[in-house]
C-alpha positions in Angstrom: -61.3 17.3 2.6 -58.0 15.6 3.2 -57.3 12.2 1.7 -56.1 9.1 3.6 -52.5 9.4 2.2 -52.3 12.8 3.9 -53.4 11.5 7.3 -51.0 8.6 6.9 -48.1 11.0 5.9 -48.7 13.1 9.0 -48.9 10.2 11.3 -45.7 8.6 9.9 -43.6 11.7 10.4 -45.2 13.1 13.6 -45.3 9.8 15.5 -47.7 9.5 18.4 -47.1 9.8 22.1 -50.1 9.5 24.4 -48.2 11.1 27.3 -47.3 14.8 27.1 -43.6 15.5 26.3 -41.6 18.8 25.8 -41.4 20.0 22.3 -38.3 18.5 20.7 -37.8 21.6 18.6 -37.6 23.9 21.6 -34.6 25.0 23.6 -36.6 25.2 26.9 -39.0 22.3 26.4 -42.0 24.6 25.7 -44.6 24.1 24.5 -45.7 20.7 25.9 -46.8 18.4 23.1 -49.1 15.3 22.9 -50.5 12.9 20.4 -49.3 13.6 16.9 -47.6 16.9 17.7 -50.6 18.7 19.2 -49.9 21.8 21.5 -52.2 23.6 23.7 -55.3 25.3 22.3 -58.5 26.7 23.6 -59.9 23.2 24.2 -56.9 21.4 25.7 -54.1 22.7 27.8 -51.1 20.3 27.2 -49.0 20.0 30.3 -46.5 17.6 32.0 -48.1 14.4 33.1 -51.2 14.8 30.8 -52.2 11.5 29.0 -54.8 11.0 26.3 -56.3 8.0 24.5 -55.4 6.9 20.9 -58.9 8.1 19.8 -58.2 11.5 21.3 -54.9 11.7 19.6 -56.6 10.8 16.3 -59.2 13.5 16.8 -56.7 16.2 17.7 -54.6 15.4 14.6 -57.8 15.6 12.4 -58.6 19.0 13.9 -55.0 20.3 13.5 -54.7 19.0 10.0 -58.0 20.6 9.1 -56.7 24.0 10.4 -53.5 23.6 8.4 -55.5 22.6 5.3 -57.7 25.7 5.7 -54.6 27.9 5.9 -53.1 26.3 2.8 -56.4 26.8 0.9 -56.6 30.4 1.9 -52.9 31.3 1.2 -52.3 29.3 -2.0 -53.7 31.0 -5.1 -53.0 28.4 -7.7 -54.9 25.1 -8.2 -53.7 22.1 -6.2 -54.3 18.4 -6.6 -55.4 16.5 -3.5 -51.9 15.1 -3.0 -50.4 18.6 -3.3 -52.9 20.0 -0.8 -52.0 17.1 1.5 -48.2 17.5 1.2 -48.5 21.2 1.8 -50.8 20.6 4.8 -48.4 18.3 6.6 -45.6 20.8 5.8 -47.6 23.7 7.3 -48.6 21.5 10.3 -44.9 21.0 10.9 -43.5 24.5 10.4 -46.5 26.6 11.3 -49.0 28.8 9.4 -47.0 32.0 10.0 -43.8 30.6 8.6 -45.5 29.2 5.6 -47.2 32.6 4.9 -43.9 34.3 4.8 -42.0 31.6 2.8 -40.4 31.8 -0.5 -42.0 28.4 -1.3 -45.5 30.1 -1.1 -44.4 33.1 -3.1 -43.0 30.8 -5.9 -46.0 28.5 -5.8 -48.4 31.4 -6.1 -46.4 32.7 -9.1 -47.2 29.3 -10.7 -43.8 27.8 -10.2 -44.8 24.3 -9.2 -41.3 23.0 -10.0 -39.7 25.2 -7.3 -41.8 23.4 -4.5 -39.5 20.4 -4.0 -36.4 22.5 -3.7 -38.1 24.9 -1.4 -39.3 22.1 0.8 -35.7 20.7 1.0 -34.6 23.9 2.6 -36.8 23.3 5.7 -34.7 20.6 7.3 -33.0 22.3 10.2 -33.7 22.4 13.9 -31.5 24.7 16.1 -29.3 25.2 13.1 -28.5 21.5 12.6 -29.8 19.5 9.7 -31.9 16.7 10.9 -32.1 13.4 9.0 -35.7 12.9 9.9 -36.7 16.4 8.4 -34.7 15.6 5.3 -36.7 12.4 4.8 -40.0 14.0 5.7 -39.4 16.9 3.2 -38.5 14.3 0.5 -41.8 12.4 1.2 -43.7 15.7 1.1 -42.1 16.6 -2.3 
């Protein structure tokens, strides 16, 4: 379903850590994260001290991206190219399905305003109220 460019984009911006680490976007360090930004789910409880293999990290990323892509496909009502689907998938993986579902980006896109998407992506660049250079660059790549 997702092309190789999408997987490469996610890997580039998420980075990979094979030992669990506190979520960098959280004030209290929760949730714990591993691989390419994977947090706990029904199959894996991520906790301090947990380590995984590279192949496990790749498998978790594929599962997580598939979940994000399914959400994009369900929520977006206009046609998307493979690259548009991929960019929105990595965006949703980063911000979460709930945030995307409520976003102005989704509303404008579903109204057929494809040209609004880059500007809407560019609004999602803050962490704890501070503009993050990495998010600015990521959104530019997604756009």
